[in-house]
C-alpha positions in Angstrom: 3.8 -12.4 4.5 4.5 -15.4 5.5 4.2 -19.2 3.7 0.9 -20.2 3.5 0.4 -23.5 5.4 -0.8 -25.8 3.0 2.3 -27.1 1.4 3.8 -25.6 -2.1 3.2 -28.0 -5.0 5.5 -30.0 -7.0 4.4 -29.4 -10.2 2.8 -26.9 -12.3 2.4 -27.7 -15.3 5.5 -27.9 -16.9 7.4 -26.1 -14.5 9.2 -27.8 -11.0 7.9 -25.2 -8.7 11.1 -25.3 -6.1 10.2 -22.8 -3.5 8.0 -20.2 -2.2 9.2 -16.5 -2.4 6.2 -14.7 -1.1 2.9 -14.5 -0.6 0.6 -12.3 0.2 -3.4 -11.2 0.4 -3.9 -12.9 -2.7 -1.7 -13.8 -4.6 1.9 -16.2 -4.1 5.6 -16.9 -6.2 7.7 -19.6 -6.4 10.7 -20.3 -7.6 10.5 -23.0 -10.4 12.9 -24.4 -13.2 12.0 -25.9 -16.4 14.0 -28.7 -17.3 15.1 -29.4 -21.3 17.0 -31.8 -23.8 20.6 -32.8 -23.0 20.8 -31.1 -19.3 19.2 -27.8 -20.3 17.5 -26.1 -17.1 16.5 -22.8 -16.6 14.5 -21.3 -13.7 11.5 -18.6 -13.5 9.0 -17.2 -11.4 5.5 -18.3 -11.2 3.1 -16.0 -9.7 -0.7 -17.8 -9.4 -3.8 -16.8 -7.5 -4.1 -18.2 -3.6 -6.0 -21.6 -4.0 -8.7 -20.5 -2.1 -9.7 -17.0 -4.2 -8.6 -19.5 -7.9 -12.4 -19.7 -8.6 -12.9 -16.2 -7.9 -13.8 -14.3 -11.2 -12.9 -11.1 -10.2 -9.2 -12.3 -9.5 -9.0 -14.4 -12.1 -9.8 -11.2 -14.5 -7.1 -9.2 -12.9 -4.5 -12.1 -13.4 -5.6 -12.5 -17.0 -5.7 -8.9 -17.5 -1.9 -8.2 -16.0 -0.8 -11.1 -18.2 -2.2 -9.8 -21.5 -0.5 -6.1 -20.7 2.6 -7.7 -20.0 2.6 -9.7 -23.0 3.0 -6.6 -24.8 5.7 -4.9 -23.2 9.0 -6.5 -24.6 12.1 -3.5 -23.1 15.2 -4.0 -21.2 13.7 -2.3 -17.8 10.3 -4.1 -18.0 10.3 -8.0 -15.9 9.5 -10.0 -19.0 5.7 -12.3 -19.1 6.3 -15.5 -20.7 3.4 -17.0 -20.4 0.0 -17.2 -19.3 -1.0 -21.3 -18.4 -3.6 -23.2 -16.4 -3.1 -26.4 -14.9 -6.2 -28.0 -12.5 -8.2 -25.1 -12.3 -5.3 -23.4 -11.3 -4.2 -19.5 -13.8 -0.8 -18.8 -13.6 1.6 -16.2 -15.0 5.8 -17.3 -15.8 8.1 -14.2 -15.9 11.6 -14.1 -15.8 14.0 -15.0 -13.3 16.4 -11.8 -11.4 19.4 -11.8 -9.2 19.8 -9.0 -7.3 18.8 -6.6 -4.9 15.6 -4.7 -4.6 16.0 -0.8 -4.2 13.3 -0.8 -1.0 16.7 -3.1 0.1 19.1 -0.8 -0.9 17.3 2.0 0.4 16.6 0.7 3.8 19.9 0.0 4.3 21.2 3.1 3.1 18.7 4.8 5.5 20.2 2.9 8.2 23.9 3.6 7.9 23.6 7.2 6.9 24.8 6.6 3.3 24.1 8.6 0.8 23.6 7.3 -2.3 25.7 8.9 -5.4 24.0 11.4 -7.8 25.5 9.9 -10.5 23.9 6.1 -9.1 20.2 7.9 -8.7 20.7 10.0 -11.8 21.7 6.0 -13.7 18.6 4.2 -12.7 16.0 6.8 -12.5 16.8 7.2 -15.9 16.5 3.4 -16.6 12.9 3.9 -14.6 11.7 6.4 -17.0 12.9 5.0 -20.0 10.8 2.0 -19.2 7.7 4.1 -18.2 8.0 5.8 -21.1 7.8 2.7 -23.9 5.0 1.2 -21.5 3.0 4.7 -22.1 3.7 4.9 -25.9 2.7 1.3 -26.5 0.7 1.1 -29.3 -2.5 -1.0 -30.8 -1.1 -3.2 -33.4 -4.4 -3.3 -35.4 -5.7 0.9 -34.4 -2.0 2.2 -34.4 -3.5 3.6 -31.1 -2.2 4.4 -27.7 -2.8 1.3 -25.4 -3.2 4.1 -22.4 -0.7 2.1 -20.5 -0.1 3.3 -16.7 1.3 1.5 -14.1 -0.1 3.0 -11.4 2.5 1.3 -8.3 5.5 2.8 -9.1 7.2 1.9 -5.6 10.7 1.2 -4.1 9.5 -2.2 -3.7 8.5 -2.3 -7.3 11.9 -1.7 -9.0 15.1 -4.4 -8.9 18.5 -3.8 -9.8 20.3 -7.2 -11.1 23.7 -7.7 -10.3 24.9 -6.6 -13.5 23.1 -3.3 -12.9 19.9 -3.3 -14.7 17.1 -1.3 -13.3 13.4 -3.7 -14.0 9.8 -2.3 -13.8 7.9 -5.4 -11.5 4.0 -5.8 -11.5 2.5 -4.4 -13.5 -0.3 -6.5 -11.9 -3.0 -3.0 -11.3 -1.4 -1.5 -14.5 -4.5 -0.5 -16.1 -5.0 -0.4 -19.8 -7.6 2.1 -22.3 -10.7 0.1 -22.7 -9.4 -2.9 -21.3 -11.9 -5.8 -20.5 -11.3 -5.9 -16.8 -10.4 -1.8 -15.9 -10.9 -0.7 -12.6 -14.4 0.3 -11.9 -14.8 4.4 -11.8 -13.9 6.0 -8.2 -11.8 2.9 -7.3 -8.3 3.5 -5.7 -5.5 0.8 -6.3 -2.0 1.5 -5.7 0.3 2.2 -2.8 -1.0 5.2 -0.6 2.3 6.8 -0.2 2.9 6.8 -4.0 -0.1 7.9 -5.3 -1.0 11.1 -7.2 -4.2 13.1 -5.3 -5.7 12.7 -8.3 -5.4 9.3 -7.8 -6.4 9.0 -4.5 -9.7 10.9 -5.4 -10.3 8.3 -8.0 -10.6 10.2 -10.4 -9.2 9.7 -13.9 -5.6 9.4 -14.3 -3.2 9.4 -17.3 0.5 8.7 -17.4 1.1 12.1 -14.7 0.5 10.0 -11.7 3.3 7.3 -13.0 5.6 10.8 -13.0 4.7 11.5 -9.5 5.5 8.3 -7.9 8.4 8.1 -9.9 9.2 12.0 -8.1 8.8 10.4 -4.8 11.0 7.4 -5.5 13.5 10.0 -6.5 13.3 12.0 -3.5 13.8 8.9 -1.0 16.6 8.2 -2.6 18.3 11.7 -2.2 17.1 11.9 1.2 16.7 8.8 2.7 13.5 9.4 4.1 9.9 7.9 3.6 8.4 11.2 1.8 4.7 10.4 2.2 4.7 7.2 4.2 3.1 7.1 7.5 1.5 4.7 10.8 -1.8 4.2 9.4 -3.4 4.7 5.8 -5.5 7.8 6.7 -2.5 9.6 8.0 -0.6 8.8 4.5 -3.5 10.3 3.5 -3.7 13.4 5.1 0.2 13.5 4.4 -0.3 13.4 0.5 -3.3 15.8 0.1 -2.2 18.4 2.4 1.3 18.3 3.7 3.2 21.0 2.4 6.7 18.8 0.6 9.9 20.0 2.9 12.6 21.0 0.2 14.9 17.7 -0.1 17.8 19.9 -0.1 16.8 19.7 3.8 17.6 16.1 4.3 20.3 16.2 1.1 22.2 20.0 1.1 24.4 18.9 -1.8 21.4 18.3 -3.9 21.7 20.6 -7.2 18.9 23.5 -7.1 17.5 22.2 -10.5 17.1 18.7 -9.5 15.7 20.4 -6.1 12.9 22.0 -8.4 12.6 19.3 -10.9 11.6 17.5 -8.2 8.9 20.2 -6.8 7.1 20.6 -10.6 7.5 16.6 -10.2 5.4 16.4 -6.7 2.8 19.1 -8.0 -0.5 18.9 -7.2 -1.9 20.0 -9.6 -1.0 17.0 -12.8 -0.4 20.1 -15.3 2.4 21.4 -13.7 4.7 18.1 -13.9 6.5 17.0 -16.6 3.9 16.3 -19.4 6.5 12.3 -19.7 7.8 10.4 -17.6 10.9 10.6 -20.5 11.2 14.4 -19.4 11.5 13.9 -16.3 14.6 11.7 -17.1 16.5 14.3 -19.4 15.3 16.9 -16.2 17.1 15.1 -13.8 20.4 14.2 -16.0 20.8 18.2 -16.8 20.1 18.8 -13.2 23.3 16.6 -11.8 25.3 17.8 -14.8 28.5 17.9 -14.2 28.0 14.7 -12.2 27.5 11.9 -15.0 24.9 9.0 -14.6 26.4 5.4 -13.6 26.5 2.9 -16.2 24.7 -0.2 -15.7 28.4 -1.5 -15.3 29.1 0.9 -12.7 26.0 0.0 -11.0 26.8 -3.9 -11.3 30.0 -3.0 -9.8 28.3 -0.3 -6.5 26.1 -3.6 -5.8 28.7 -6.5 -5.9 30.9 -4.1 -3.4 28.1 -2.5 -0.9 26.2 -5.7 -0.8 28.6 -8.9 -1.7 27.2 -10.7 1.5 23.6 -10.1 0.5 23.8 -11.3 -3.1 25.8 -14.3 -1.9 23.6 -15.3 0.7 20.5 -15.2 -2.3 23.1 -17.3 -4.4 23.2 -20.0 -2.0 19.5 -19.1 -1.2 18.6 -19.7 -4.7 21.2 -22.9 -4.8 19.8 -24.8 -1.5 16.1 -24.5 -3.5 17.8 -25.9 -6.4 19.0 -28.4 -4.8 15.9 -29.4 -2.6 17.4 -29.3 0.8 16.5 -25.8 1.5 13.3 -23.2 1.1 14.1 -19.7 0.3 12.3 -17.8 3.0 10.2 -14.5 3.0 11.2 -11.1 2.2 10.0 -8.7 4.1 8.2 -5.8 2.2 6.2 -4.1 4.6 8.6 -3.5 7.6 10.0 0.6 7.8 11.9 1.1 10.8 15.1 1.7 8.6 13.1 4.3 6.8 11.8 7.1 8.7 9.7 10.0 7.1 10.2 13.6 6.1 9.3 15.8 9.4 5.7 16.7 9.1 3.1 19.1 11.7 0.3 16.3 10.3 -0.7 15.6 13.4 -0.6 11.8 14.2 -4.8 12.0 15.4 -7.7 11.9 13.3 -8.5 15.2 12.9 -12.7 15.7 12.3 -12.0 15.5 8.8 -13.3 12.6 6.6 -11.1 11.0 4.0 -13.7 12.1 1.1 -12.7 15.6 2.8 -9.1 15.4 2.4 -9.3 14.2 -1.3 -11.7 17.6 -2.2 -9.4 20.4 -0.6 -5.8 19.5 -1.4 -3.5 22.8 -0.8 -0.3 23.2 -3.3 2.3 23.7 -1.3 6.1 23.2 -2.4 8.8 24.5 0.3 11.4 26.3 -2.1 14.6 27.2 0.2 18.0 29.0 -0.5 21.1 27.7 -0.7 21.6 30.4 2.6 18.9 28.6 4.1 19.9 25.2 3.7 23.6 25.6 5.0 21.7 27.2 8.3 19.3 24.3 8.4 21.0 21.4 7.9 22.3 21.1 11.4 19.5 20.7 12.8 16.3 18.6 12.6 13.5 21.2 11.2 9.7 20.8 11.1 7.6 22.3 8.3 5.8 25.8 9.1 3.0 26.9 7.6 3.6 30.4 5.5 3.3 33.3 7.7 0.5 36.0 6.7 1.7 39.0 4.5 1.2 42.4 6.6 -0.8 44.7 5.3 0.8 47.9 3.9 0.7 50.7 6.0 -2.1 53.3 5.6 -0.9 56.9 5.0 -4.5 58.1 5.1 -6.8 59.2 8.1 -9.7 56.4 9.5 -13.1 57.0 8.0 -15.6 56.1 10.7 -18.9 54.8 8.7 -22.2 55.7 11.3 -24.9 53.1 9.5 -28.7 53.9 10.3 -30.5 51.7 12.1 -32.3 48.7 10.0 -33.8 45.2 10.6 -30.4 43.6 10.6 -29.9 44.1 13.6 -33.1 42.1 14.9 -32.2 39.2 12.4 -28.6 39.2 13.1 -30.0 38.5 17.1 -32.3 36.1 15.4 -29.7 34.0 14.0 -27.1 34.2 16.7 -30.2 32.5 18.9 -30.3 29.8 16.1 -26.1 28.9 16.2 -26.5 28.7 20.0 -29.0 25.8 19.8 -27.1 24.8 16.7 -24.0 24.4 18.9 -26.0 22.5 22.2 -27.4 20.4 20.1 -23.8 19.4 18.6 -22.7 19.0 22.2 -25.5 16.9 23.0 -25.2 14.6 20.0 -21.3 13.7 21.2 -22.0 13.3 24.5 -24.5 10.5 23.0 -23.0 6.4 23.3 -20.9 6.1 20.0 -21.8 3.5 17.1 -21.4 0.7 17.9 -19.9 -3.2 15.9 -22.1 -6.4 16.8 -20.5 -9.4 15.8 -23.2 -11.9 15.0 -21.4 -14.4 13.4 -18.3 -16.6 14.4 -16.1 -18.5 12.1 -17.6 -20.0 8.9 -15.4 -23.1 8.5 -16.0 -24.8 11.8 -18.3 -27.7 12.0 -21.3 -27.8 14.0 -20.7 -29.3 17.3 -21.7 -32.9 17.8 -24.2 -33.5 20.5 -21.9 -33.6 24.2 -22.1 -37.1 26.0 -23.8 -36.7 29.2 -22.3 -35.9 32.6 -21.5 -38.2 35.0 -23.2 -37.5 37.7 -26.5 -38.1 35.2 -27.6 -34.0 35.9 -27.6 -33.7 31.7 -25.0 -33.1 29.4 -22.5 -31.6 29.5 -20.5 -28.9 26.5 -17.5 -29.7 24.7 -15.1 -27.8 22.5 -13.2 -28.8 19.8 -9.9 -27.4 19.4 -9.1 -25.3 16.4 -6.2 -27.4 15.1 -8.2 -30.7 15.5 -7.2 -31.6 19.3 -9.0 -33.8 21.4 -12.3 -33.0 22.7 -12.7 -31.4 26.1 -15.5 -30.2 28.7 -16.0 -26.6 28.0 -18.9 -23.5 26.8 -20.3 -25.0 23.0 -19.0 -24.3 20.0 -21.3 -21.6 17.9 -22.5 -22.8 15.2 -22.6 -21.2 11.6 -25.3 -18.7 11.0 -25.9 -18.2 14.7 -24.9 -15.7 17.4 -21.4 -16.7 19.1 -21.5 -17.1 22.5 -19.0 -15.7 25.1 -17.2 -18.5 25.9 -15.7 -19.0 21.6 -11.8 -17.9 22.1 -12.0 -15.9 18.4 -14.6 -14.5 19.6 -13.7 -13.2 23.0 -11.0 -11.3 21.2 -13.2 -9.6 19.0 -15.0 -8.0 21.4 -12.0 -7.3 23.8 -11.7 -5.0 20.5 -14.2 -3.3 20.0 -13.8 -0.4 21.0 -10.7 0.2 18.6 -12.8 -0.9 15.4 -15.8 1.6 17.3 -13.1 3.9 17.4 -11.9 3.8 13.3 -16.4 3.8 12.1 -16.6 7.2 14.5 -13.5 8.8 13.3 -13.5 7.9 9.3 -18.0 8.0 8.5 -18.5 6.4 5.2 -19.7 8.3 2.7 -22.6 6.3 1.4 -25.1 8.0 3.6 -27.1 4.7 5.0 -28.5 4.7 8.3 -27.1 1.1 8.1 -23.5 -0.2 7.5 -22.8 -4.4 6.1 -20.2 -5.7 5.8 -18.2 -9.3 6.2 -14.7 -9.4 7.2 -12.2 -12.4 7.5 -9.3 -13.1 8.8 -6.4 -16.1 8.3 -5.6 -16.2 11.2 -1.9 -18.1 11.4 -0.5 -21.6 13.8 1.2 -19.4 15.5 -2.2 -17.1 17.1 -1.5 -13.2 14.6 -3.6 -12.8 12.1 -2.0 -13.5 8.5 -4.6 -11.5 6.2 -7.4 -9.4 6.6 -9.9 -8.6 3.7 -13.6 -7.6 3.7 -15.4 -10.0 1.4 -18.7 -7.7 1.0 -20.0 -4.5 2.6 -18.8 -0.5 1.0 -15.6 -0.7 3.8 -12.6 -2.2 1.3 -10.7 0.9 -0.4 -12.0 3.7 2.4 -10.4 5.1 5.4 -12.8 3.3 7.7 -11.6 -0.3 6.0 -7.8 0.5 6.6 -8.5 1.6 10.0 -10.6 -1.8 10.8 -7.6 -3.6 8.9 -5.0 -2.4 11.2 -7.1 -3.0 14.3 -7.5 -6.2 13.3 -3.7 -7.0 12.5 -2.5 -6.2 15.7 -5.1 -8.7 17.2 -3.7 -11.8 19.2 -5.6 -15.3 18.7 -5.5 -18.2 21.0 -2.6 -20.5 18.9 -3.4 -23.9 17.1 -2.3 -25.9 15.3 -2.9 -24.7 11.5 -4.2 -22.1 9.9 -7.7 -20.9 11.0 -10.6 -17.9 9.0 -12.4 -16.3 11.0 -15.5 -14.9 9.1 -17.9 -12.5 10.7 -20.2 -9.8 9.8 -20.2 -6.3 11.5 -23.4 -4.1 11.7 -23.5 -0.6 12.3 
């Protein structure tokens, strides 16, 4: 995401804000400096809730829960949190500033340049991450001496950072879950990045540390294959990939992978959590044993590799930080959602949705892990291969003569005839139902942040008043259709409503292809879109209704994010309800 339209604050408590590092749908991150006596200064990273969400108790509770969990974590491979503070009603947490390369950036470059990562490098990074996770999983309450039950829930390449000194740091315990925490996620709520979530996590079932084992196994697979294992173009297809796709043997993309490592990953990626390694430490030890005689890289080895292979990137980031400290330039946002340089594995999961809902997908998740022999790997490594369903076993030949059974007449045939008539009637009804016009999404109001239009002056010819429209960016008034007032149906002249109306077929298709599990006859929701001055949506969120966290909601967000609105001089917030 790009930086917000409002300027970054100059000061947050005792910290001087130097630059905005990144911003998202709920929060933003700043580079800050703390100064002390005799020229002392130290850099920190500050994370706070977006100003327009600062009064929302849900987001405050999430930030407080993150700080409470992170404050208990003191490990060399976990990004440290030093303080939770509040200034002018703004809650923020202060974290350590890291210099180095994100694992996601490294994987993209390696994939783009077809640069296989050394087994020793992969083993060293995975081992450090496993130790960090095992430490968090085993953390105990100081008073009751019981496990806190911490689960990270969002172990992804974007949350693993490699410092210039060669230390792997696990980031962002923002959605971590602890047993009996006051801000626990409600039962059935799905949090995390879908492509790295275990099936039981996607279902909204109860979870434990084994979901982190599954996620780290996905990361390890991608470090070996340089391909995204489950990530697809849409959330719906990603759901299907996690729940249905047979997992390809990693040696299809990395033929030199040891057989023991391929089998370990197949076990860690099993859709049955009982078949995975029980702890992150077991996964790390298994990886190290599997790559023998290769030695896992130390922090010094990783440091040398980063400085040799990413010298330009490290120098660029150091220069940007120096300019931010001097106040001459801002640190640009790093795009973390562009997967064009990180292709997915070959799959037969269709690109178009089928008739099943996302609830059907999470209820039925066959376990299918492809295993290849060394001869098969050598044969396949030279050409792309698609996942083929296993062929049915042929029936053994029978040596007994066939037996003919003659049934006596009974009431079976009349009953069978009645059943056939019923099936035919049901089929005709389904055909009729499919030919009915689809449900439509009705836009019933326009932007909630625009003031009502003033009464227009009379026209020059005396024929009556001429409606006037105010430019969203605050420009001068000009003749045109009247601006709709909040709470009233928008008129066709509103350019924002015109864009939403043009995307109505896509929105209808999202709702028809992804039925909601509510079972209610009418669904009401409210969508808020923050539009950048360029006209491109910056954030799409459901502020009410049952669509958040569903396949239908993800499809609607994707369709609205692709829309192009009129350009303006400042950001515009468009809020409208959806009635189905």
